[in-house]
N, C-alpha and C positions, 0 to 999 in steps of 0.2 A: 556095142560098148557104150556105156553112159558117158555123159560129159565129165562127171567126176572121175571116172576111171581114166579117161583120156588125159585129164589134167594131172592126175597122179603119175601116169606113165611118162608124160612130158617132163614133169618135175624130177622124176627119178632119172630120166635121161640127162638132164642138166647136172644133177648131182654126180652122176657117174662120169660125165665128161670133165667136170671140175676136178674130181679126184684123180683121173688119169693125167690131166695137164699138170696138176700139182706134184704128183709122183714123178713125172718125167722131169719137171724142173728141178725138184729136189735131188733126184738121182744124178742129173747133169752137174749140179752144184757140188754134190758130194764127190763126183768123179774128178772135178776140177780142184778139189780140196779147199773149197771156200769155207770161211767160218759160218756157223749157223746154216749149214747147207739146206736143210729141209725147210727152214723158215724163209731164207732169202730166195732159194730156188722156186719154191711154191709161190711166193709173193710176186716175184718178177714175171714168172710164166703166166700166172693168172691175170696180173695187171696188163701185160702186153696184149693178151687176147681180148680182154675187156675193152681196152682202148681202141681195138680194131673192130669192135661191134659184136663180138661173140657173147652169147648169153651164158653166164656162169653163175654158180651160187652153191651154197651149202645149207643144209638144214640148221636151224637155230640151235638144235641139240648138239650138233657137231662143234660149233663154236663154244658152247658151254662146256663140253667135254675137254676141249683144249685148255680152257681157263681152269677147269678143275685139276687137270694134270699139273699145270704150272703152280697153282696155289698149294697143292699137296706136296709137290716136290720141294718147293721153297721152304715150307714149314718144317720139313725134316732136317733142315740145316741148323735150326735154333736149339742147340744142345744147352744144357745148364751153363756151361762155361761161356758160350757165346752170349747168352742172355745177360749174364752178370757183367760181361764186358760192354754190352750195348748202352748201359747207363753212361759210360764215358763218352759216347758219341753225341749225347743230347745237345750240347752247345753247337756242335757242328751241323747236326741235323736242322736245328733252328735256323742257322745261317743259310743253309742250302734251301730251306723252305722259303725264307725271305727273298732269296735270289730268284727262285722260280716265280714267286708272286710278282716281283719287279719286272721280270721278263714278260709275264703275261700282260701286265699293265702296259708295258712298252708296245707289245704287239697290238693290243686293242686300240691304243692311241694312234699308232701308225695306220691301222686299217680305217679308223674314223677320219683321219686327216687325208690319206692318200689312196685308200682302198676302193672308194666309190660305192660304199654301202652305208646303210643306216646305222645309228648308234647301237641298237640292240644286236644286230649281226656282228658289228665290230667287237662289242664286248664279249659275247659268248664264243667268238672264234679265238680269243686270246689266251684264256687260262691254260696252264701247262699241267696236263694230267686229267684223268677221268673223262676222256674224250666223249664216250657214249653218254654220260650223264650231262655233259655240257650241251650236247646236241638236243637232248630232251628238254632241259631247262630253257635253252635258248628258244626252242619252238614255242614253249608256253609263254615266253616273254615277247613274242611277236617277231623273233629273228627269222631270217631266211634259212631254214634248217639245212637245205641242200648246200649252201655256201659255208655254213658253220661246220658241217661234216667234211666238206672239201678241205677247209683250212686245217682241221685236225688230221685228216688223212695224209695231206701233203707233208705236214710237220713230221708225223710218224715215219713216213716213207723216207724222208731225207735223213733222219737220225738213225733209223734202223739199217739203212744201206751204208751211210758214211762211216759210222763208228766201227762196226765189225770189220769192214774192208780196210779202213785205215789202220786198225790194230794189227790185222793180219799182214798188211804191207810193211809195217814197221816191226814185225815179229814180236809184238807185245803179247805175251802170254803169262799167266800166273802159275803158281805151283801149289794151289790149294788142293789138299787131298780131300777125300770124301769125309765131310764132317758130320754126316748123319749118325745119330746114335744107333740106328738100325741099319746095318750094312748087308744083311742077308734077307732074301725074299722068303717069307714064311707064308704058306698058303692060307692058314686060318688067320694069321695076323694081318695079312693083306686084305682079306675079306672084311675083317673088323675095321681096318683103316678106311677102306672104301665106304663102308656103311656110315661110319662116324663123320667123315668129311662130306659125304652127300647130305647127311642130316644138317651139318653146318651150313652148307650152301642153301638148302631149302628153307632153313630157319631164317637166315639173313634175307632171303628173297621174300619171305612172308612179312618180315619187318620192313620191307622196301628199302633195304640198305643198298649202298653202292656196290656195283660189280660183285654180286653175291656168289657167283660161281668160281671166283678166284679168291676173294677175301674171306669167304666163309670157310672153305677148306684150309686156307692158309692159317686162319686163327685156330682151327681144331688141331691140325698137324703140329703147329707151333706149340700149343699147350701140351700135347702129348709128349713131344720131344723134349721140351724144356723141363718137364717133370720126370724125365728119364723113363717114359713108358711108351716109346714109339714101338708099335707092334710089328712093323715090317718095313723093309725098304721097298721101293718101287722097281718093277722089272726094268731092265736096261732099254727095252724098246719103247717104253712109255714116253721118255723125254723127246725122242724124234717125232713121235706121234703128236705131242703137244705143239712142237715147232711147226709141223706140217699143217695142222688145223688153224693155228694162228696166222700162218702165211697165207693160206687160202682165204681166210676172212679179210685180211688187210688188202690182198690183191683184188678181191671182188668189189672194193669200193671205187675203183677207177673205171667209170663208164666212158662210152664214146664222147669225144669232145671235151673231156675233163679239163684239159689245159687251155682250151679255147673258150671255156664258159665265162670266165672273168679273169683275163690275163693280168690286169693291174692288181686285182685283189690277191691272186695267187703269187704274183711277183713280190708283193709286200710280205706275205707269209714266208716265202723262201728266203728273202734277204734277212728278215729278223731272226728266223730259225738258224741260219748260218752264223749270224752275229752272236746268237745265243750259245751256239756250240763253242765258239771261241771264248766267250765270257765264262762259260762253264769250265773250260779247260784251265783258265786262269784261276778261278775260284778253287778248282780241284787241286791245283798245285799248292795254293796257300793252305788249304785244309790238310792236304797230305803232309806238308812240311810241319805244320803245327801239331797234328794229331798222330803222326807216325803211321798213317795209312798209305798204301801204295797209290801213287797218282793215277794210274790207269783205272783202278777200282773207283776212285773218287770222280773221275771223268764220267763213268757210267752212272754213279750215284747222283751227280748234280746235273746231268744232261737233260734237255727238254724232250726226252722220249717218254714212252709209256712204261708202267711198272712191269708188265708182262715181258715186253720186248727187251728192256734193259737187264732184267733179271735172267732171262734166257741167255743173253749175251755174256753176262758174268759167269753163268754156269758153264757155258761152252768153252770160255777162255780161262776158266779157273781163277776168277778175279774177285774174291771176296763177296760171295753171294749174300751172306747175312747183312753186310754193310749196305749193299745196293738195295736189298729188300727193305731194310729199316728206313732208309732215306726216302725211297719212293712211296712206301705205304704211308708214312707220316705226311708226306706232301699231299697225297690224295685225300686223306682225312681232313687236313687243314683246309684244302680247297673247297671241299664239299660243305664245310661248316661256314666259311666266310663268303662264298660266291654270291649268294642272294643279297646279303647285306652290302657288299661292295658295289653290286649293280645298282642298288637303290641310291647309294651315295654318289656314284660316279656318272649316273645317267645324264644329268644336266651338263656336266663338263664335256662328255663325249658328244652330246648334241651341239654344243658350241663349236667343237672341232669340225663336225660335219657342216655346220653353217659357214664356217670360215672357208672350208673347201669349196662350197657352192659360190662364195663371193670371189674366190681366186682359184678357179679350177686348174688342176695340174694337167698339162697336155698329155 
């Protein structure tokens, strides 16, 4: 057996082990009737074993499939009636985007002052949304990529676990029916939908756009649905598959010694994230009252979580999926447009915060 064959066999064994662990965790969570069982169960099970030193992982294609599932499913919610209503949300979307920007600045500032890291690592660990892109851009700017990834992973973990479990504990559920214009699975229509959304993902990837495997299919499915030409619904088993793959991907980010790597740094991330959740809840109540949107929906729309995780939560709890999708997608686009410019203008200020920390170190 060649070295390549041994490597491929070992890698296949890791993928199989990860799949079994994720399925077991998801099945247990489903049995316990937890919200988002296949996402939370897979995430917790994979993270627990990774923290104990087990080698887990999934092929990059599996993560892309999970993102494709979510993007396509979300796009099918944007019927012509929903799109016409979305214009009414514009002022509130702008307010929520400004809030997430402020929260990201607050996190970057806190990390520069108390996190024990350099200005570049502090800045790129702060922005809310587009976590993968922030890690890549941070590495190019000289940040410690491992810590930037850890900050975004911990923030996502806290939000993904706290919000669904809190809503379930408080019995917060919506009553949104299936808003998709296509409610029946049609074999030929489904094939057409798959091919078109894959083309959207590959096209956005070729253009080096952000999160192409989610935003590309989302744009294509949204366009088809908004024009009244959605060719098919997705089979019922597709949504749990998307949850499972995203849960496996998130859980795999937590390696041995994760929480011991930089305790002060991660502590600052945790505190600011929890404060951000409280602030998001207050803003959600304000927007919900002013715009007539359910407060639980607005909590998901304004939370410091990721677009995929928050939209999955909204879908599972029937809480205004189009609202949550519109808010988070706009935030991601805004962040990617302004991130580099804000970094250039704020670098000197963050470096002064780091110098002040050096002069008066926090014990």
